[in-house]
ZAVEX-800545 format. One record per residue (C-alpha): y negated, z, x; residue in three letters; residue number from 1. Coordinates in nm, 2 decimals, always signed. Layout:
     yy     zz     xx residu num
      Y      Z      X    Ala NUM
...
REM end
This chain:
     yy     zz     xx residu num
  +2.15  +2.33  +1.19    Met   1
  +2.12  +1.98  +1.04    Pro   2
  +2.22  +1.69  +1.27    Ala   3
  +1.87  +1.54  +1.26    His   4
  +1.74  +1.86  +1.42    Glu   5
  +1.99  +1.87  +1.70    Thr   6
  +2.01  +1.50  +1.79    Ala   7
  +1.77  +1.34  +2.03    Glu   8
  +1.44  +1.27  +1.86    Leu   9
  +1.42  +0.91  +1.76    Tyr  10
  +1.18  +0.73  +1.53    Tyr  11
  +1.21  +0.36  +1.43    Asp  12
  +1.01  +0.20  +1.14    Pro  13
  +1.30  -0.04  +1.08    Tyr  14
  +1.58  +0.22  +1.06    Asp  15
  +1.69  +0.24  +0.69    Phe  16
  +1.84  +0.58  +0.73    Ala  17
  +1.51  +0.72  +0.86    Ile  18
  +1.31  +0.53  +0.59    Asp  19
  +1.52  +0.69  +0.32    Asp  20
  +1.37  +1.03  +0.42    Asp  21
  +1.13  +1.01  +0.72    Pro  22
  +0.98  +1.35  +0.68    Tyr  23
  +1.23  +1.56  +0.89    Pro  24
  +1.18  +1.31  +1.18    Val  25
  +0.81  +1.31  +1.14    Trp  26
  +0.81  +1.69  +1.14    Arg  27
  +1.00  +1.70  +1.47    Arg  28
  +0.75  +1.45  +1.61    Met  29
  +0.46  +1.67  +1.51    Arg  30
  +0.62  +1.97  +1.68    Glu  31
  +0.80  +1.81  +1.98    Glu  32
  +0.63  +1.48  +2.06    Ala  33
  +0.28  +1.45  +1.90    Pro  34
  +0.24  +1.14  +2.12    Leu  35
  +0.58  +0.97  +2.07    Tyr  36
  +0.70  +0.66  +2.26    Tyr  37
  +0.97  +0.42  +2.14    Asn  38
  +1.14  +0.23  +2.43    Asp  39
  +1.32  -0.02  +2.21    Lys  40
  +1.00  -0.16  +2.04    Tyr  41
  +0.75  -0.03  +2.30    Arg  42
  +0.52  +0.15  +2.07    Phe  43
  +0.34  +0.48  +2.07    Tyr  44
  +0.30  +0.69  +1.75    Ala  45
  +0.06  +0.97  +1.64    Leu  46
  +0.19  +1.20  +1.37    Ser  47
  -0.03  +1.51  +1.35    Arg  48
  -0.31  +1.52  +1.09    Tyr  49
  -0.59  +1.59  +1.34    Asp  50
  -0.49  +1.30  +1.56    Asp  51
  -0.44  +1.05  +1.27    Val  52
  -0.76  +1.14  +1.09    Val  53
  -0.96  +1.08  +1.42    Lys  54
  -0.77  +0.76  +1.51    Ala  55
  -0.79  +0.58  +1.18    Leu  56
  -1.17  +0.53  +1.18    Pro  57
  -1.18  +0.46  +1.56    Asp  58
  -1.17  +0.08  +1.54    Trp  59
  -1.32  +0.04  +1.88    Glu  60
  -1.00  +0.19  +2.03    Thr  61
  -0.74  +0.11  +1.77    Tyr  62
  -0.78  -0.25  +1.66    Arg  63
  -0.65  -0.42  +1.34    Ser  64
  -0.71  -0.78  +1.45    Gly  65
  -0.36  -0.84  +1.58    Lys  66
  -0.19  -0.70  +1.27    Gly  67
  -0.17  -0.36  +1.09    Thr  68
  +0.20  -0.38  +1.01    Thr  69
  +0.46  -0.33  +1.27    Ala  70
  +0.63  -0.67  +1.21    Asp  71
  +0.31  -0.87  +1.25    Ile  72
  +0.19  -0.67  +1.55    Leu  73
  +0.51  -0.65  +1.74    Phe  74
  +0.59  -1.02  +1.70    Asn  75
  +0.25  -1.15  +1.79    Gly  76
  +0.20  -1.35  +1.47    Ile  77
  -0.13  -1.53  +1.45    Asp  78
  -0.34  -1.40  +1.16    Val  79
  -0.58  -1.65  +0.98    Pro  80
  -0.94  -1.54  +0.91    Pro  81
  -1.00  -1.38  +0.58    Gly  82
  -0.72  -1.13  +0.58    Ile  83
  -0.94  -0.82  +0.57    Leu  84
  -0.66  -0.58  +0.65    Leu  85
  -0.61  -0.76  +0.99    Phe  86
  -0.97  -0.79  +1.10    Glu  87
  -1.22  -0.60  +1.32    Asp  88
  -1.60  -0.60  +1.31    Pro  89
  -1.82  -0.80  +1.30    Pro  90
  -1.60  -1.04  +1.10    Leu  91
  -1.44  -0.75  +0.90    His  92
  -1.78  -0.63  +0.79    Asp  93
  -1.89  -0.97  +0.67    Leu  94
  -1.57  -1.02  +0.47    His  95
  -1.56  -0.67  +0.33    Arg  96
  -1.91  -0.70  +0.19    Arg  97
  -1.80  -1.01  +0.01    Leu  98
  -1.48  -0.87  -0.13    Leu  99
  -1.66  -0.55  -0.24    Ser 100
  -1.78  -0.76  -0.54    Arg 101
  -1.43  -0.74  -0.68    Val 102
  -1.42  -0.37  -0.73    Phe 103
  -1.77  -0.30  -0.88    Thr 104
  -1.81  -0.03  -1.15    Pro 105
  -1.86  -0.31  -1.41    Arg 106
  -1.53  -0.48  -1.32    Arg 107
  -1.34  -0.15  -1.32    Met 108
  -1.48  -0.06  -1.67    Leu 109
  -1.36  -0.40  -1.80    Ala 110
  -1.02  -0.37  -1.63    Val 111
  -0.93  -0.03  -1.78    Glu 112
  -0.88  -0.16  -2.13    Asp 113
  -0.69  -0.46  -1.99    Leu 114
  -0.45  -0.23  -1.79    Val 115
  -0.39  -0.02  -2.10    Arg 116
  -0.30  -0.33  -2.30    Gly 117
  -0.06  -0.45  -2.03    Phe 118
  +0.11  -0.11  -2.02    Cys 119
  +0.14  -0.09  -2.40    Ser 120
  +0.29  -0.44  -2.42    Arg 121
  +0.54  -0.35  -2.14    Ala 122
  +0.64  -0.01  -2.28    Leu 123
  +0.64  -0.05  -2.66    Asp 124
  +0.96  -0.26  -2.67    Pro 125
  +1.14  +0.01  -2.46    Leu 126
  +1.07  +0.30  -2.69    Arg 127
  +1.41  +0.28  -2.87    Asp 128
  +1.61  +0.21  -2.56    Ser 129
  +1.83  +0.47  -2.38    Asp 130
  +1.63  +0.41  -2.06    Gly 131
  +1.41  +0.18  -1.86    Trp 132
  +1.29  +0.11  -1.50    Asp 133
  +0.95  +0.24  -1.37    Phe 134
  +0.93  -0.05  -1.12    Val 135
  +1.10  -0.34  -1.28    Ala 136
  +0.96  -0.28  -1.63    Asp 137
  +0.62  -0.15  -1.54    Leu 138
  +0.52  -0.11  -1.17    Gly 139
  +0.61  -0.46  -1.07    Ala 140
  +0.44  -0.62  -1.38    Ile 141
  +0.12  -0.44  -1.47    Met 142
  -0.05  -0.45  -1.12    Pro 143
  +0.02  -0.82  -1.08    Met 144
  -0.11  -0.89  -1.43    Arg 145
  -0.43  -0.70  -1.35    Thr 146
  -0.47  -0.87  -1.01    Ile 147
  -0.40  -1.20  -1.18    Gly 148
  -0.67  -1.14  -1.43    Tyr 149
  -0.92  -1.05  -1.16    Leu 150
  -0.84  -1.35  -0.96    Leu 151
  -0.79  -1.60  -1.24    Gly 152
  -0.42  -1.68  -1.18    Ile 153
  -0.24  -1.77  -1.50    Pro 154
  +0.05  -1.55  -1.61    Glu 155
  +0.31  -1.81  -1.55    Glu 156
  +0.23  -1.82  -1.18    Gly 157
  +0.22  -1.44  -1.12    Gln 158
  +0.59  -1.38  -1.11    Glu 159
  +0.64  -1.65  -0.85    Gln 160
  +0.37  -1.49  -0.64    Ile 161
  +0.52  -1.14  -0.67    Arg 162
  +0.86  -1.27  -0.57    Arg 163
  +0.71  -1.44  -0.26    Arg 164
  +0.53  -1.13  -0.16    Thr 165
  +0.84  -0.92  -0.19    Asp 166
  +1.03  -1.18  +0.03    Gln 167
  +0.75  -1.20  +0.29    Asn 168
  +0.74  -0.82  +0.36    Ile 169
  +1.11  -0.74  +0.32    Ser 170
  +1.31  -0.64  +0.63    Val 171
  +1.63  -0.85  +0.64    Gly 172
  +1.94  -0.84  +0.86    Asp 173
  +1.73  -0.91  +1.17    Glu 174
  +1.52  -0.61  +1.16    Val 175
  +1.18  -0.64  +1.33    Gly 176
  +1.19  -1.02  +1.29    Asp 177
  +0.93  -1.21  +1.09    Val 178
  +0.86  -1.58  +1.04    Ser 179
  +0.57  -1.72  +1.24    Ala 180
  +0.48  -1.92  +0.93    Thr 181
  +0.46  -1.62  +0.70    Val 182
  +0.09  -1.66  +0.64    Phe 183
  +0.10  -2.03  +0.59    Ala 184
  +0.38  -1.98  +0.33    Glu 185
  +0.18  -1.72  +0.15    Ser 186
  -0.14  -1.92  +0.14    Leu 187
  +0.04  -2.23  +0.01    Ala 188
  +0.12  -2.04  -0.31    Leu 189
  -0.24  -2.03  -0.40    Phe 190
  -0.37  -2.37  -0.30    Ala 191
  -0.29  -2.54  -0.63    Glu 192
  -0.46  -2.26  -0.83    Tyr 193
  -0.77  -2.27  -0.62    Ile 194
  -0.80  -2.65  -0.64    Glu 195
  -0.77  -2.63  -1.02    Trp 196
  -1.02  -2.35  -1.04    Arg 197
  -1.27  -2.55  -0.84    Ala 198
  -1.29  -2.79  -1.13    Gly 199
  -1.26  -2.53  -1.40    His 200
  -1.49  -2.24  -1.31    Pro 201
  -1.46  -1.91  -1.49    Ser 202
  -1.57  -1.55  -1.47    Asp 203
  -1.31  -1.44  -1.21    Asp 204
  -1.29  -1.37  -0.84    Leu 205
  -1.15  -1.70  -0.74    Met 206
  -1.46  -1.88  -0.89    Thr 207
  -1.69  -1.63  -0.71    Glu 208
  -1.51  -1.69  -0.38    Leu 209
  -1.54  -2.07  -0.42    Leu 210
  -1.92  -2.03  -0.48    Asn 211
  -1.98  -1.75  -0.23    Ala 212
  -2.19  -1.77  +0.08    Glu 213
  -2.16  -1.54  +0.38    Ile 214
  -2.43  -1.47  +0.64    Glu 215
  -2.31  -1.53  +0.99    Glu 216
  -2.42  -1.29  +1.27    Pro 217
  -2.69  -1.54  +1.38    Asp 218
  -2.85  -1.53  +1.03    Gly 219
  -2.72  -1.87  +0.91    Thr 220
  -2.55  -1.89  +0.57    Arg 221
  -2.25  -2.10  +0.48    Arg 222
  -1.99  -2.13  +0.20    Gln 223
  -1.64  -2.01  +0.26    Leu 224
  -1.40  -2.28  +0.36    Asp 225
  -1.07  -2.33  +0.16    Arg 226
  -0.86  -2.15  +0.42    Thr 227
  -1.08  -1.84  +0.38    Glu 228
  -1.07  -1.86  +0.00    Val 229
  -0.69  -1.89  +0.02    Leu 230
  -0.67  -1.59  +0.26    Ala 231
  -0.89  -1.37  +0.05    Tyr 232
  -0.69  -1.45  -0.26    Thr 233
  -0.35  -1.40  -0.10    Ala 234
  -0.45  -1.07  +0.05    Met 235
  -0.58  -0.92  -0.28    Ile 236
  -0.27  -1.05  -0.47    Ala 237
  -0.02  -0.92  -0.22    Gly 238
  -0.17  -0.58  -0.12    Ala 239
  -0.27  -0.47  -0.47    Gly 240
  +0.06  -0.55  -0.64    Gly 241
  +0.31  -0.41  -0.39    Glu 242
  +0.15  -0.07  -0.31    Thr 243
  +0.07  +0.01  -0.68    Thr 244
  +0.43  -0.08  -0.78    Ala 245
  +0.57  +0.17  -0.53    Arg 246
  +0.32  +0.44  -0.63    Leu 247
  +0.43  +0.41  -1.00    Ile 248
  +0.80  +0.42  -0.89    Gly 249
  +0.74  +0.73  -0.68    Phe 250
  +0.55  +0.91  -0.95    Met 251
  +0.82  +0.83  -1.21    Gly 252
  +1.08  +0.98  -0.97    Glu 253
  +0.87  +1.29  -0.88    Leu 254
  +0.78  +1.38  -1.24    Leu 255
  +1.15  +1.34  -1.34    Ala 256
  +1.24  +1.59  -1.06    Asn 257
  +0.96  +1.84  -1.15    His 258
  +1.00  +1.88  -1.52    Pro 259
  +0.76  +2.19  -1.54    Asp 260
  +0.48  +1.98  -1.39    Gln 261
  +0.56  +1.68  -1.61    Arg 262
  +0.54  +1.90  -1.92    Arg 263
  +0.20  +2.02  -1.80    Glu 264
  +0.08  +1.66  -1.80    Leu 265
  +0.22  +1.60  -2.14    Val 266
  +0.02  +1.90  -2.27    Ala 267
  -0.29  +1.82  -2.08    Asp 268
  -0.33  +1.45  -1.98    Pro 269
  -0.66  +1.53  -1.80    Thr 270
  -0.44  +1.66  -1.52    Leu 271
  -0.29  +1.31  -1.46    Ile 272
  -0.55  +1.21  -1.19    Pro 273
  -0.46  +1.52  -0.99    Leu 274
  -0.09  +1.42  -1.02    Ala 275
  -0.18  +1.07  -0.89    Val 276
  -0.35  +1.21  -0.59    Glu 277
  -0.06  +1.45  -0.51    Glu 278
  +0.19  +1.16  -0.55    Thr 279
  -0.02  +0.96  -0.30    Leu 280
  -0.01  +1.25  -0.05    Arg 281
  +0.35  +1.34  -0.10    Phe 282
  +0.50  +0.98  -0.10    Glu 283
  +0.24  +0.74  +0.02    Pro 284
  +0.34  +0.37  -0.04    Pro 285
  +0.18  +0.27  +0.29    Ser 286
  +0.27  +0.55  +0.53    Pro 287
  +0.24  +0.37  +0.87    Val 288
  -0.06  +0.19  +1.01    Gln 289
  -0.01  -0.03  +1.31    Ala 290
  -0.29  -0.08  +1.57    Arg 291
  -0.35  -0.26  +1.90    Tyr 292
  -0.50  -0.03  +2.16    Val 293
  -0.81  -0.20  +2.28    Ala 294
  -0.90  +0.03  +2.57    Arg 295
  -0.72  +0.30  +2.78    Asp 296
  -0.71  +0.63  +2.59    Val 297
  -0.60  +0.98  +2.71    Glu 298
  -0.37  +1.16  +2.47    Leu 299
  -0.17  +1.48  +2.54    Tyr 300
  -0.21  +1.44  +2.92    Gly 301
  -0.09  +1.07  +2.91    Gln 302
  -0.28  +0.75  +2.94    Thr 303
  -0.20  +0.50  +2.67    Val 304
  -0.30  +0.17  +2.83    Ala 305
  -0.50  -0.11  +2.68    Glu 306
  -0.27  -0.36  +2.52    Gly 307
  -0.03  -0.09  +2.39    Ser 308
  +0.09  -0.08  +2.03    Phe 309
  +0.01  +0.24  +1.83    Met 310
  +0.15  +0.35  +1.50    Leu 311
  -0.07  +0.59  +1.31    Leu 312
  +0.16  +0.79  +1.07    Leu 313
  -0.06  +0.88  +0.78    Asn 314
  +0.25  +0.96  +0.58    Gly 315
  +0.34  +1.23  +0.84    Ser 316
  -0.02  +1.36  +0.86    Ala 317
  -0.01  +1.41  +0.48    Asn 318
  +0.28  +1.66  +0.54    Arg 319
  +0.12  +1.85  +0.84    Asp 320
  +0.15  +2.22  +0.77    Asp 321
  -0.15  +2.29  +0.99    Thr 322
  -0.37  +2.12  +0.73    His 323
  -0.18  +2.16  +0.40    Tyr 324
  -0.02  +2.48  +0.28    Pro 325
  +0.34  +2.44  +0.19    Asp 326
  +0.31  +2.06  +0.24    Pro 327
  +0.67  +1.97  +0.14    Asp 328
  +0.62  +2.10  -0.21    Arg 329
  +0.50  +1.86  -0.48    Tyr 330
  +0.21  +2.04  -0.65    Asn 331
  -0.01  +1.85  -0.90    Ile 332
  -0.27  +2.13  -0.88    His 333
  -0.32  +2.07  -0.50    Arg 334
  -0.66  +1.98  -0.37    Thr 335
  -0.77  +1.88  -0.02    Gly 336
  -0.73  +1.50  -0.02    Gly 337
  -0.49  +1.28  +0.18    His 338
  -0.49  +0.99  +0.42    Leu 339
  -0.29  +0.75  +0.21    Ser 340
  -0.59  +0.51  +0.17    Phe 341
  -0.69  +0.53  +0.53    Gly 342
  -1.03  +0.63  +0.68    Gln 343
  -1.34  +0.46  +0.80    Gly 344
  -1.41  +0.09  +0.78    Ile 345
  -1.06  +0.02  +0.67    His 346
  -1.05  +0.26  +0.39    Phe 347
  -0.86  +0.08  +0.11    Cys 348
  -1.10  -0.14  -0.08    Leu 349
  -0.87  -0.13  -0.38    Gly 350
  -0.83  +0.25  -0.40    Ser 351
  -1.03  +0.28  -0.72    Ala 352
  -0.82  +0.01  -0.89    Leu 353
  -0.49  +0.17  -0.77    Ala 354
  -0.60  +0.51  -0.90    Arg 355
  -0.71  +0.36  -1.24    Leu 356
  -0.38  +0.17  -1.28    Glu 357
  -0.16  +0.47  -1.20    Ala 358
  -0.36  +0.70  -1.43    Arg 359
  -0.35  +0.46  -1.72    Val 360
  +0.01  +0.39  -1.67    Ala 361
  +0.11  +0.75  -1.69    Phe 362
  -0.12  +0.82  -1.98    Glu 363
  +0.07  +0.55  -2.17    Glu 364
  +0.41  +0.66  -2.04    Val 365
  +0.36  +1.03  -2.14    Leu 366
  +0.24  +0.93  -2.49    Lys 367
  +0.58  +0.77  -2.54    Arg 368
  +0.82  +0.99  -2.34    Trp 369
  +0.80  +1.36  -2.25    Ser 370
  +1.14  +1.37  -2.07    Asp 371
  +1.34  +1.15  -1.85    Trp 372
  +1.59  +1.17  -1.56    Glu 373
  +1.65  +0.94  -1.27    Val 374
  +1.96  +0.72  -1.27    Asp 375
  +2.00  +0.73  -0.89    Tyr 376
  +2.33  +0.53  -0.91    Asp 377
  +2.13  +0.22  -1.00    Asn 378
  +1.81  +0.30  -0.80    Ala 379
  +1.74  +0.07  -0.50    Arg 380
  +1.48  +0.11  -0.23    Arg 381
  +1.26  -0.17  -0.11    Ala 382
  +1.31  -0.24  +0.26    Arg 383
  +0.99  -0.33  +0.45    Thr 384
  +0.81  -0.23  +0.77    Ser 385
  +0.48  -0.16  +0.59    Ser 386
  +0.53  -0.06  +0.23    Val 387
  +0.77  +0.22  +0.14    Arg 388
  +0.92  +0.29  -0.20    Gly 389
  +1.16  +0.19  -0.47    Trp 390
  +1.25  -0.16  -0.57    Ala 391
  +1.43  -0.02  -0.87    Arg 392
  +1.36  +0.32  -1.03    Met 393
  +1.57  +0.34  -1.35    Pro 394
  +1.55  +0.64  -1.57    Val 395
  +1.75  +0.77  -1.87    Arg 396
  +1.54  +0.88  -2.17    Thr 397
  +1.82  +1.00  -2.40    Arg 398
REM end
């Protein structure tokens, strides 16, 4: 019997060995400790599909306002207003209505051709090479170009923003530690662009935010202040780029390791959206959602007290065999959905954009290559407490 099945059950979101392949540990949690408690970091965790799918939309019990990533929540970092991911109603609802303007059908229609152009410019120079990197050459570039276009950030500033985002969410030698100034440092990156855009309006989100008004609960209206505009901008730039980069890396890996299914996609590209959904289920880029418990709740005969920390393991729920047949098998023909974009009021606002980017990316990849294999000797994982995936995913094409 494998060691991980005989050792004492232990789950730690900062443990690199677990992060490499968390699924055996999560399976044991579902079977042995569906309400798990970690003494070291003093958090609870729910891992079964039925529990996670109920908890994710229950914002009155499981709050986001103190942080939705373990590092922010566990360290008590103050979150500025405007970071939608870290808000609860009524403020969340006001801000979500405003940000929903970004992802309108009109904007998505305009973005598709842009994404395809970004992909073509990234991939065409690589056609005669012996290999390339799904993350470094595509996943880390195309999403930031797209978000930069939506926001109105010039290309020369986008790489700096991506590097800062990587740095801010990475787990270093002191695992579980995070700078108290992480938000201030992120917001400072965008201050210059926003001030410049205020004097040079354009058809982009940053201009919309500078001119936007929100209605307060008492019915009064006001414009966003600069801190709110900065927070909105930083959140969209950071969240959209990182998760989509990891999704593209995972999908490149999975299609390399499932050649029969890859060949199906080459023969019939209309199956690519199904492959995107199965990749999101099988290897979700954001598999752990942290919450603050706002009121006592009874679970599995125990009282989880108000003030506790709770991790909702949507990545585990996606592999629950009580909900998915043969859940540890990658199957592009699978139906039944997943929890990778969340549920309820915090359902990912950028889900349509992420799906579009991944679909177009693999339409363009599969036009150029029908075969590749992963160069694991040179692959490297990204180490964060929130986004899981590859920092490098090199493949050989010859």
